[in-house]
PDB file of N, CA, C and O in Angstrom:
ATOM      1  N   MET A   1     132.769  90.778 110.464  1.00  0.00           N
ATOM      2  CA  MET A   1     133.236  89.959 111.400  1.00  0.00           C
ATOM      3  C   MET A   1     134.944  90.591 111.696  1.00  0.00           C
ATOM      4  O   MET A   1     135.594  90.105 112.622  1.00  0.00           O
ATOM      5  N   GLU A   2     135.408  91.450 111.007  1.00  0.00           N
ATOM      6  CA  GLU A   2     136.654  91.793 111.550  1.00  0.00           C
ATOM      7  C   GLU A   2     136.017  92.559 112.675  1.00  0.00           C
ATOM      8  O   GLU A   2     136.479  92.243 113.771  1.00  0.00           O
ATOM      9  N   GLN A   3     135.018  93.543 112.702  1.00  0.00           N
ATOM     10  CA  GLN A   3     134.801  94.395 113.487  1.00  0.00           C
ATOM     11  C   GLN A   3     134.250  93.985 114.898  1.00  0.00           C
ATOM     12  O   GLN A   3     134.522  94.553 115.956  1.00  0.00           O
ATOM     13  N   ALA A   4     133.388  92.847 114.723  1.00  0.00           N
ATOM     14  CA  ALA A   4     133.535  92.053 115.981  1.00  0.00           C
ATOM     15  C   ALA A   4     134.586  91.585 116.749  1.00  0.00           C
ATOM     16  O   ALA A   4     134.334  91.134 117.866  1.00  0.00           O
ATOM     17  N   LEU A   5     135.880  91.621 116.282  1.00  0.00           N
ATOM     18  CA  LEU A   5     136.956  90.961 116.542  1.00  0.00           C
ATOM     19  C   LEU A   5     137.649  92.108 117.108  1.00  0.00           C
ATOM     20  O   LEU A   5     138.551  91.805 117.889  1.00  0.00           O
ATOM     21  N   GLY A   6     137.386  93.781 116.841  1.00  0.00           N
ATOM     22  CA  GLY A   6     138.147  94.492 117.157  1.00  0.00           C
ATOM     23  C   GLY A   6     138.863  95.035 116.205  1.00  0.00           C
ATOM     24  O   GLY A   6     139.662  95.905 116.551  1.00  0.00           O
ATOM     25  N   LYS A   7     138.772  94.678 114.795  1.00  0.00           N
ATOM     26  CA  LYS A   7     139.336  95.342 113.549  1.00  0.00           C
ATOM     27  C   LYS A   7     138.598  96.031 112.788  1.00  0.00           C
ATOM     28  O   LYS A   7     137.374  95.965 112.680  1.00  0.00           O
ATOM     29  N   LYS A   8     139.420  96.796 112.172  1.00  0.00           N
ATOM     30  CA  LYS A   8     138.599  97.999 111.252  1.00  0.00           C
ATOM     31  C   LYS A   8     139.250  97.558 109.865  1.00  0.00           C
ATOM     32  O   LYS A   8     140.462  97.379 109.739  1.00  0.00           O
ATOM     33  N   PRO A   9     138.025  97.349 108.511  1.00  0.00           N
ATOM     34  CA  PRO A   9     138.144  96.927 107.538  1.00  0.00           C
ATOM     35  C   PRO A   9     139.017  97.950 107.126  1.00  0.00           C
ATOM     36  O   PRO A   9     139.091  99.139 107.436  1.00  0.00           O
ATOM     37  N   LEU A  10     139.796  97.087 106.202  1.00  0.00           N
ATOM     38  CA  LEU A  10     140.714  98.263 105.306  1.00  0.00           C
ATOM     39  C   LEU A  10     139.911  98.827 104.164  1.00  0.00           C
ATOM     40  O   LEU A  10     139.023  98.245 103.542  1.00  0.00           O
ATOM     41  N   PRO A  11     140.406 100.179 103.967  1.00  0.00           N
ATOM     42  CA  PRO A  11     139.610 100.765 102.405  1.00  0.00           C
ATOM     43  C   PRO A  11     139.272  99.622 101.460  1.00  0.00           C
ATOM     44  O   PRO A  11     138.191  99.120 101.149  1.00  0.00           O
ATOM     45  N   GLU A  12     140.226  99.424 101.184  1.00  0.00           N
ATOM     46  CA  GLU A  12     139.975  98.357 100.070  1.00  0.00           C
ATOM     47  C   GLU A  12     138.761  97.090  99.925  1.00  0.00           C
ATOM     48  O   GLU A  12     138.028  96.807  98.977  1.00  0.00           O
ATOM     49  N   GLU A  13     138.902  96.469 101.315  1.00  0.00           N
ATOM     50  CA  GLU A  13     137.704  95.962 101.751  1.00  0.00           C
ATOM     51  C   GLU A  13     136.363  96.482 102.086  1.00  0.00           C
ATOM     52  O   GLU A  13     135.301  95.860 102.061  1.00  0.00           O
ATOM     53  N   SER A  14     136.616  97.998 102.475  1.00  0.00           N
ATOM     54  CA  SER A  14     135.104  98.667 102.379  1.00  0.00           C
ATOM     55  C   SER A  14     134.934  98.922 101.080  1.00  0.00           C
ATOM     56  O   SER A  14     133.756  99.250 100.935  1.00  0.00           O
ATOM     57  N   ALA A  15     135.595  98.945  99.890  1.00  0.00           N
ATOM     58  CA  ALA A  15     134.910  99.380  98.751  1.00  0.00           C
ATOM     59  C   ALA A  15     134.897  98.368  98.192  1.00  0.00           C
ATOM     60  O   ALA A  15     134.155  98.556  97.228  1.00  0.00           O
ATOM     61  N   ALA A  16     135.344  97.116  98.166  1.00  0.00           N
ATOM     62  CA  ALA A  16     134.920  95.613  97.701  1.00  0.00           C
ATOM     63  C   ALA A  16     133.140  95.455  98.199  1.00  0.00           C
ATOM     64  O   ALA A  16     132.234  95.145  97.426  1.00  0.00           O
ATOM     65  N   ALA A  17     133.015  95.704  99.406  1.00  0.00           N
ATOM     66  CA  ALA A  17     131.929  95.446 100.071  1.00  0.00           C
ATOM     67  C   ALA A  17     130.966  96.179  99.339  1.00  0.00           C
ATOM     68  O   ALA A  17     130.159  95.681  98.554  1.00  0.00           O
ATOM     69  N   ALA A  18     131.093  97.565  99.665  1.00  0.00           N
ATOM     70  CA  ALA A  18     130.051  98.475  98.808  1.00  0.00           C
ATOM     71  C   ALA A  18     129.947  98.320  97.285  1.00  0.00           C
ATOM     72  O   ALA A  18     129.261  99.026  96.546  1.00  0.00           O
ATOM     73  N   LYS A  19     130.558  97.516  97.003  1.00  0.00           N
ATOM     74  CA  LYS A  19     130.520  97.421  95.374  1.00  0.00           C
ATOM     75  C   LYS A  19     129.366  96.061  95.125  1.00  0.00           C
ATOM     76  O   LYS A  19     128.441  95.981  94.318  1.00  0.00           O
ATOM     77  N   LEU A  20     129.867  95.026  96.212  1.00  0.00           N
ATOM     78  CA  LEU A  20     129.186  93.981  96.365  1.00  0.00           C
ATOM     79  C   LEU A  20     127.550  94.321  96.588  1.00  0.00           C
ATOM     80  O   LEU A  20     126.695  93.945  95.786  1.00  0.00           O
ATOM     81  N   ILE A  21     127.282  95.016  97.682  1.00  0.00           N
ATOM     82  CA  ILE A  21     125.995  95.551  98.195  1.00  0.00           C
ATOM     83  C   ILE A  21     125.305  96.408  97.143  1.00  0.00           C
ATOM     84  O   ILE A  21     124.106  96.338  96.876  1.00  0.00           O
ATOM     85  N   ASP A  22     126.457  97.475  96.400  1.00  0.00           N
ATOM     86  CA  ASP A  22     125.224  97.465  95.003  1.00  0.00           C
ATOM     87  C   ASP A  22     125.035  96.377  93.908  1.00  0.00           C
ATOM     88  O   ASP A  22     123.975  96.370  93.283  1.00  0.00           O
ATOM     89  N   GLU A  23     125.768  95.677  93.703  1.00  0.00           N
ATOM     90  CA  GLU A  23     125.956  95.019  92.842  1.00  0.00           C
ATOM     91  C   GLU A  23     124.542  93.877  93.131  1.00  0.00           C
ATOM     92  O   GLU A  23     123.958  93.359  92.180  1.00  0.00           O
ATOM     93  N   LEU A  24     124.202  93.652  94.376  1.00  0.00           N
ATOM     94  CA  LEU A  24     123.148  92.837  95.117  1.00  0.00           C
ATOM     95  C   LEU A  24     122.141  93.724  94.846  1.00  0.00           C
ATOM     96  O   LEU A  24     121.305  93.363  94.017  1.00  0.00           O
ATOM     97  N   ARG A  25     122.032  94.750  95.331  1.00  0.00           N
ATOM     98  CA  ARG A  25     120.879  95.320  95.501  1.00  0.00           C
ATOM     99  C   ARG A  25     119.839  95.926  94.043  1.00  0.00           C
ATOM    100  O   ARG A  25     118.654  96.230  94.181  1.00  0.00           O
ATOM    101  N   GLN A  26     120.466  95.988  92.925  1.00  0.00           N
ATOM    102  CA  GLN A  26     120.164  96.431  91.987  1.00  0.00           C
ATOM    103  C   GLN A  26     119.100  95.191  91.455  1.00  0.00           C
ATOM    104  O   GLN A  26     117.970  95.341  90.990  1.00  0.00           O
ATOM    105  N   PRO A  27     119.824  93.968  91.674  1.00  0.00           N
ATOM    106  CA  PRO A  27     118.518  93.027  91.097  1.00  0.00           C
ATOM    107  C   PRO A  27     117.555  92.499  92.041  1.00  0.00           C
ATOM    108  O   PRO A  27     116.747  91.601  91.807  1.00  0.00           O
ATOM    109  N   LEU A  28     117.730  93.228  93.292  1.00  0.00           N
ATOM    110  CA  LEU A  28     116.418  92.629  94.152  1.00  0.00           C
ATOM    111  C   LEU A  28     115.879  93.695  93.851  1.00  0.00           C
ATOM    112  O   LEU A  28     114.896  93.504  93.135  1.00  0.00           O
ATOM    113  N   ALA A  29     116.152  95.142  94.160  1.00  0.00           N
ATOM    114  CA  ALA A  29     115.194  95.784  93.741  1.00  0.00           C
ATOM    115  C   ALA A  29     114.575  96.016  92.248  1.00  0.00           C
ATOM    116  O   ALA A  29     113.509  96.595  92.037  1.00  0.00           O
ATOM    117  N   ALA A  30     115.307  95.542  91.395  1.00  0.00           N
ATOM    118  CA  ALA A  30     114.462  94.976  90.201  1.00  0.00           C
ATOM    119  C   ALA A  30     113.522  94.226  90.569  1.00  0.00           C
ATOM    120  O   ALA A  30     112.444  94.819  90.616  1.00  0.00           O
ATOM    121  N   ALA A  31     113.478  92.733  90.961  1.00  0.00           N
ATOM    122  CA  ALA A  31     112.684  92.083  91.560  1.00  0.00           C
ATOM    123  C   ALA A  31     111.569  92.354  92.358  1.00  0.00           C
ATOM    124  O   ALA A  31     110.434  92.047  91.994  1.00  0.00           O
ATOM    125  N   SER A  32     111.804  92.895  93.395  1.00  0.00           N
ATOM    126  CA  SER A  32     110.850  93.679  94.122  1.00  0.00           C
ATOM    127  C   SER A  32     110.031  94.607  93.174  1.00  0.00           C
ATOM    128  O   SER A  32     108.848  94.501  93.501  1.00  0.00           O
ATOM    129  N   ASN A  33     110.143  95.262  92.385  1.00  0.00           N
ATOM    130  CA  ASN A  33     109.434  95.902  91.335  1.00  0.00           C
ATOM    131  C   ASN A  33     108.551  94.981  90.524  1.00  0.00           C
ATOM    132  O   ASN A  33     107.329  95.071  90.416  1.00  0.00           O
ATOM    133  N   TYR A  34     109.071  94.392  90.162  1.00  0.00           N
ATOM    134  CA  TYR A  34     108.438  93.520  89.142  1.00  0.00           C
ATOM    135  C   TYR A  34     107.773  92.894  89.991  1.00  0.00           C
ATOM    136  O   TYR A  34     106.651  92.920  89.487  1.00  0.00           O
ATOM    137  N   ALA A  35     107.662  92.168  91.247  1.00  0.00           N
ATOM    138  CA  ALA A  35     106.461  91.601  91.815  1.00  0.00           C
ATOM    139  C   ALA A  35     105.435  92.484  92.106  1.00  0.00           C
ATOM    140  O   ALA A  35     104.254  92.332  91.796  1.00  0.00           O
ATOM    141  N   GLY A  36     105.971  93.502  92.770  1.00  0.00           N
ATOM    142  CA  GLY A  36     104.717  94.494  92.818  1.00  0.00           C
ATOM    143  C   GLY A  36     103.794  94.883  91.682  1.00  0.00           C
ATOM    144  O   GLY A  36     102.574  94.741  91.765  1.00  0.00           O
ATOM    145  N   ALA A  37     104.407  95.376  90.621  1.00  0.00           N
ATOM    146  CA  ALA A  37     103.391  95.419  89.345  1.00  0.00           C
ATOM    147  C   ALA A  37     102.738  94.127  89.048  1.00  0.00           C
ATOM    148  O   ALA A  37     101.582  94.112  88.626  1.00  0.00           O
ATOM    149  N   ALA A  38     103.418  93.029  89.247  1.00  0.00           N
ATOM    150  CA  ALA A  38     102.647  91.982  88.885  1.00  0.00           C
ATOM    151  C   ALA A  38     101.555  91.745  89.575  1.00  0.00           C
ATOM    152  O   ALA A  38     100.512  91.679  88.925  1.00  0.00           O
ATOM    153  N   ILE A  39     101.493  91.562  90.999  1.00  0.00           N
ATOM    154  CA  ILE A  39     100.787  91.809  91.829  1.00  0.00           C
ATOM    155  C   ILE A  39      99.419  92.973  91.668  1.00  0.00           C
ATOM    156  O   ILE A  39      98.270  92.666  91.985  1.00  0.00           O
ATOM    157  N   LEU A  40      99.719  94.015  91.247  1.00  0.00           N
ATOM    158  CA  LEU A  40      98.651  94.970  90.959  1.00  0.00           C
ATOM    159  C   LEU A  40      98.221  94.516  89.588  1.00  0.00           C
ATOM    160  O   LEU A  40      97.034  94.811  89.450  1.00  0.00           O
ATOM    161  N   LEU A  41      98.756  93.852  88.400  1.00  0.00           N
ATOM    162  CA  LEU A  41      97.892  93.440  87.210  1.00  0.00           C
ATOM    163  C   LEU A  41      97.036  92.235  87.548  1.00  0.00           C
ATOM    164  O   LEU A  41      96.008  92.020  86.906  1.00  0.00           O
ATOM    165  N   LEU A  42      97.409  91.480  88.490  1.00  0.00           N
ATOM    166  CA  LEU A  42      96.962  90.202  88.805  1.00  0.00           C
ATOM    167  C   LEU A  42      95.372  90.390  89.741  1.00  0.00           C
ATOM    168  O   LEU A  42      94.540  89.513  89.974  1.00  0.00           O
ATOM    169  N   HIS A  43      95.351  91.765  90.115  1.00  0.00           N
ATOM    170  CA  HIS A  43      93.823  92.340  90.630  1.00  0.00           C
ATOM    171  C   HIS A  43      92.863  92.616  89.584  1.00  0.00           C
ATOM    172  O   HIS A  43      91.653  92.660  89.807  1.00  0.00           O
ATOM    173  N   SER A  44      93.439  92.824  88.319  1.00  0.00           N
ATOM    174  CA  SER A  44      92.597  92.891  87.125  1.00  0.00           C
ATOM    175  C   SER A  44      91.632  91.946  86.655  1.00  0.00           C
ATOM    176  O   SER A  44      91.662  90.812  87.134  1.00  0.00           O
ATOM    177  N   SER A  45      90.983  92.172  85.996  1.00  0.00           N
ATOM    178  CA  SER A  45      90.101  90.969  85.729  1.00  0.00           C
ATOM    179  C   SER A  45      90.249  90.482  84.055  1.00  0.00           C
ATOM    180  O   SER A  45      89.822  89.520  83.416  1.00  0.00           O
ATOM    181  N   GLU A  46      90.929  91.456  83.786  1.00  0.00           N
ATOM    182  CA  GLU A  46      91.221  91.571  82.371  1.00  0.00           C
ATOM    183  C   GLU A  46      92.316  90.212  82.097  1.00  0.00           C
ATOM    184  O   GLU A  46      93.335  90.287  82.784  1.00  0.00           O
ATOM    185  N   ILE A  47      92.243  89.228  81.361  1.00  0.00           N
ATOM    186  CA  ILE A  47      93.173  88.231  80.861  1.00  0.00           C
ATOM    187  C   ILE A  47      94.389  88.988  80.413  1.00  0.00           C
ATOM    188  O   ILE A  47      95.376  88.817  81.128  1.00  0.00           O
ATOM    189  N   GLU A  48      94.521  89.746  79.439  1.00  0.00           N
ATOM    190  CA  GLU A  48      95.656  90.282  79.222  1.00  0.00           C
ATOM    191  C   GLU A  48      96.352  91.233  80.228  1.00  0.00           C
ATOM    192  O   GLU A  48      97.502  91.565  79.943  1.00  0.00           O
ATOM    193  N   GLU A  49      95.990  91.549  80.979  1.00  0.00           N
ATOM    194  CA  GLU A  49      96.863  92.181  82.195  1.00  0.00           C
ATOM    195  C   GLU A  49      97.535  90.787  83.206  1.00  0.00           C
ATOM    196  O   GLU A  49      98.673  90.788  83.676  1.00  0.00           O
ATOM    197  N   GLN A  50      96.535  89.682  83.373  1.00  0.00           N
ATOM    198  CA  GLN A  50      97.194  89.021  83.858  1.00  0.00           C
ATOM    199  C   GLN A  50      98.316  88.245  83.519  1.00  0.00           C
ATOM    200  O   GLN A  50      99.198  87.711  84.191  1.00  0.00           O
ATOM    201  N   CYS A  51      97.974  88.335  81.828  1.00  0.00           N
ATOM    202  CA  CYS A  51      99.450  87.867  81.155  1.00  0.00           C
ATOM    203  C   CYS A  51     100.503  88.483  81.537  1.00  0.00           C
ATOM    204  O   CYS A  51     101.338  87.877  82.208  1.00  0.00           O
ATOM    205  N   ARG A  52     100.671  89.732  81.211  1.00  0.00           N
ATOM    206  CA  ARG A  52     101.558  90.573  81.663  1.00  0.00           C
ATOM    207  C   ARG A  52     101.895  90.634  83.115  1.00  0.00           C
ATOM    208  O   ARG A  52     102.875  91.283  83.481  1.00  0.00           O
ATOM    209  N   ALA A  53     101.186  90.034  83.910  1.00  0.00           N
ATOM    210  CA  ALA A  53     101.656  90.507  85.462  1.00  0.00           C
ATOM    211  C   ALA A  53     102.364  88.866  85.368  1.00  0.00           C
ATOM    212  O   ALA A  53     103.272  88.667  86.175  1.00  0.00           O
ATOM    213  N   VAL A  54     101.997  87.706  84.439  1.00  0.00           N
ATOM    214  CA  VAL A  54     103.362  86.704  84.506  1.00  0.00           C
ATOM    215  C   VAL A  54     104.359  86.740  84.056  1.00  0.00           C
ATOM    216  O   VAL A  54     105.224  85.990  84.508  1.00  0.00           O
ATOM    217  N   CYS A  55     104.688  87.721  82.862  1.00  0.00           N
ATOM    218  CA  CYS A  55     105.586  88.481  82.010  1.00  0.00           C
ATOM    219  C   CYS A  55     106.707  88.811  83.674  1.00  0.00           C
ATOM    220  O   CYS A  55     107.588  88.123  84.189  1.00  0.00           O
ATOM    221  N   LEU A  56     106.128  90.120  84.051  1.00  0.00           N
ATOM    222  CA  LEU A  56     106.495  90.410  85.088  1.00  0.00           C
ATOM    223  C   LEU A  56     107.099  89.408  86.264  1.00  0.00           C
ATOM    224  O   LEU A  56     108.077  89.823  86.885  1.00  0.00           O
ATOM    225  N   LEU A  57     106.763  88.602  86.470  1.00  0.00           N
ATOM    226  CA  LEU A  57     106.919  87.671  87.767  1.00  0.00           C
ATOM    227  C   LEU A  57     108.431  86.758  87.055  1.00  0.00           C
ATOM    228  O   LEU A  57     109.295  86.312  87.810  1.00  0.00           O
ATOM    229  N   GLU A  58     108.505  86.627  85.691  1.00  0.00           N
ATOM    230  CA  GLU A  58     109.420  85.867  85.016  1.00  0.00           C
ATOM    231  C   GLU A  58     110.809  86.563  84.991  1.00  0.00           C
ATOM    232  O   GLU A  58     111.891  85.985  85.094  1.00  0.00           O
ATOM    233  N   LYS A  59     110.603  87.926  84.833  1.00  0.00           N
ATOM    234  CA  LYS A  59     111.494  89.068  84.874  1.00  0.00           C
ATOM    235  C   LYS A  59     112.115  89.036  86.130  1.00  0.00           C
ATOM    236  O   LYS A  59     113.338  89.032  86.275  1.00  0.00           O
ATOM    237  N   ALA A  60     110.873  88.999  87.509  1.00  0.00           N
ATOM    238  CA  ALA A  60     111.575  89.019  88.715  1.00  0.00           C
ATOM    239  C   ALA A  60     112.307  87.790  88.658  1.00  0.00           C
ATOM    240  O   ALA A  60     113.536  87.825  88.601  1.00  0.00           O
ATOM    241  N   THR A  61     111.606  86.580  88.668  1.00  0.00           N
ATOM    242  CA  THR A  61     112.828  85.156  88.589  1.00  0.00           C
ATOM    243  C   THR A  61     114.026  85.656  88.320  1.00  0.00           C
ATOM    244  O   THR A  61     114.936  85.699  89.149  1.00  0.00           O
ATOM    245  N   GLN A  62     114.113  86.106  87.039  1.00  0.00           N
ATOM    246  CA  GLN A  62     115.347  86.146  86.545  1.00  0.00           C
ATOM    247  C   GLN A  62     116.319  87.186  87.520  1.00  0.00           C
ATOM    248  O   GLN A  62     117.414  86.727  87.848  1.00  0.00           O
ATOM    249  N   GLN A  63     116.043  88.244  87.883  1.00  0.00           N
ATOM    250  CA  GLN A  63     117.081  89.242  88.786  1.00  0.00           C
ATOM    251  C   GLN A  63     117.428  88.445  90.055  1.00  0.00           C
ATOM    252  O   GLN A  63     118.587  88.458  90.468  1.00  0.00           O
ATOM    253  N   ILE A  64     116.216  87.571  90.853  1.00  0.00           N
ATOM    254  CA  ILE A  64     116.659  86.861  91.776  1.00  0.00           C
ATOM    255  C   ILE A  64     117.914  85.931  91.689  1.00  0.00           C
ATOM    256  O   ILE A  64     118.932  85.858  92.378  1.00  0.00           O
ATOM    257  N   LEU A  65     117.494  85.284  90.648  1.00  0.00           N
ATOM    258  CA  LEU A  65     118.721  83.972  90.138  1.00  0.00           C
ATOM    259  C   LEU A  65     119.988  84.697  89.464  1.00  0.00           C
ATOM    260  O   LEU A  65     121.129  84.261  89.616  1.00  0.00           O
ATOM    261  N   ARG A  66     119.686  85.851  88.699  1.00  0.00           N
ATOM    262  CA  ARG A  66     120.969  87.133  89.208  1.00  0.00           C
ATOM    263  C   ARG A  66     121.859  87.128  90.743  1.00  0.00           C
ATOM    264  O   ARG A  66     122.835  86.518  91.181  1.00  0.00           O
ATOM    265  N   ALA A  67     121.052  88.018  91.180  1.00  0.00           N
ATOM    266  CA  ALA A  67     121.605  87.888  92.778  1.00  0.00           C
ATOM    267  C   ALA A  67     122.133  86.823  93.443  1.00  0.00           C
ATOM    268  O   ALA A  67     123.154  86.803  94.129  1.00  0.00           O
ATOM    269  N   GLY A  68     121.159  85.686  93.127  1.00  0.00           N
ATOM    270  CA  GLY A  68     121.949  84.434  93.890  1.00  0.00           C
ATOM    271  C   GLY A  68     123.430  84.075  93.055  1.00  0.00           C
ATOM    272  O   GLY A  68     124.431  83.770  93.705  1.00  0.00           O
ATOM    273  N   GLU A  69     123.450  84.140  91.668  1.00  0.00           N
ATOM    274  CA  GLU A  69     124.827  83.938  90.768  1.00  0.00           C
ATOM    275  C   GLU A  69     125.719  84.729  91.583  1.00  0.00           C
ATOM    276  O   GLU A  69     126.853  84.363  91.891  1.00  0.00           O
ATOM    277  N   ILE A  70     124.974  86.250  92.061  1.00  0.00           N
ATOM    278  CA  ILE A  70     126.586  87.161  92.462  1.00  0.00           C
ATOM    279  C   ILE A  70     127.015  86.545  93.225  1.00  0.00           C
ATOM    280  O   ILE A  70     128.199  86.210  93.180  1.00  0.00           O
ATOM    281  N   ALA A  71     125.926  86.066  94.508  1.00  0.00           N
ATOM    282  CA  ALA A  71     126.499  85.987  95.753  1.00  0.00           C
ATOM    283  C   ALA A  71     127.266  84.136  95.667  1.00  0.00           C
ATOM    284  O   ALA A  71     128.039  83.670  96.504  1.00  0.00           O
ATOM    285  N   ARG A  72     126.860  83.576  94.694  1.00  0.00           N
ATOM    286  CA  ARG A  72     127.411  82.475  94.402  1.00  0.00           C
ATOM    287  C   ARG A  72     128.932  82.635  94.190  1.00  0.00           C
ATOM    288  O   ARG A  72     129.661  81.835  94.776  1.00  0.00           O
ATOM    289  N   ARG A  73     129.526  83.663  93.352  1.00  0.00           N
ATOM    290  CA  ARG A  73     130.413  84.187  92.586  1.00  0.00           C
ATOM    291  C   ARG A  73     131.578  84.662  93.955  1.00  0.00           C
ATOM    292  O   ARG A  73     132.760  84.343  94.081  1.00  0.00           O
ATOM    293  N   LEU A  74     130.649  85.588  94.919  1.00  0.00           N
ATOM    294  CA  LEU A  74     131.303  85.951  95.898  1.00  0.00           C
ATOM    295  C   LEU A  74     131.930  84.795  97.180  1.00  0.00           C
ATOM    296  O   LEU A  74     132.849  84.970  97.980  1.00  0.00           O
ATOM    297  N   ASP A  75     131.055  83.636  96.989  1.00  0.00           N
ATOM    298  CA  ASP A  75     131.574  82.496  97.767  1.00  0.00           C
ATOM    299  C   ASP A  75     132.599  82.027  97.523  1.00  0.00           C
ATOM    300  O   ASP A  75     133.522  81.734  98.283  1.00  0.00           O
ATOM    301  N   GLU A  76     132.464  81.885  96.007  1.00  0.00           N
ATOM    302  CA  GLU A  76     133.823  80.645  95.644  1.00  0.00           C
ATOM    303  C   GLU A  76     134.778  82.095  95.727  1.00  0.00           C
ATOM    304  O   GLU A  76     135.585  81.764  96.596  1.00  0.00           O
ATOM    305  N   ALA A  77     135.125  83.412  95.350  1.00  0.00           N
ATOM    306  CA  ALA A  77     135.923  83.968  95.722  1.00  0.00           C
ATOM    307  C   ALA A  77     136.363  84.052  97.155  1.00  0.00           C
ATOM    308  O   ALA A  77     137.430  84.641  97.331  1.00  0.00           O
ATOM    309  N   LEU A  78     135.795  83.613  98.131  1.00  0.00           N
ATOM    310  CA  LEU A  78     136.058  83.696  99.392  1.00  0.00           C
ATOM    311  C   LEU A  78     136.709  82.305  99.819  1.00  0.00           C
ATOM    312  O   LEU A  78     137.523  82.112 100.722  1.00  0.00           O
ATOM    313  N   ALA A  79     136.250  81.560  99.105  1.00  0.00           N
ATOM    314  CA  ALA A  79     136.569  79.869  99.589  1.00  0.00           C
ATOM    315  C   ALA A  79     137.924  79.897  99.419  1.00  0.00           C
ATOM    316  O   ALA A  79     138.597  78.892  99.649  1.00  0.00           O
TER     317      ALA A  79
END
C-alpha cells in the first residue's frame, strides 16, 4: 500500500513482511504436499492406502488452520 502512495517501506517493515511471508509459506507448502500425496493414495484400490490418505488430509487441514492462525495474529497486531 505504501508503494501505491509513492512511499518506500522501511527496512524494518520489509524484514517483517519477509518473515511473515516465510511463516505463512511453510504451512501452506506442507498442506499442499500432504494433499498431493493423499490424492495419489486415493487412486489406490487398497484400503490401507486410502486410510493413509485420510491421515494426510488431516495433516493438511492442521497446516491450513496454522496458516489461518498466523493471519489472525497479524490482523490483530495491525488493528
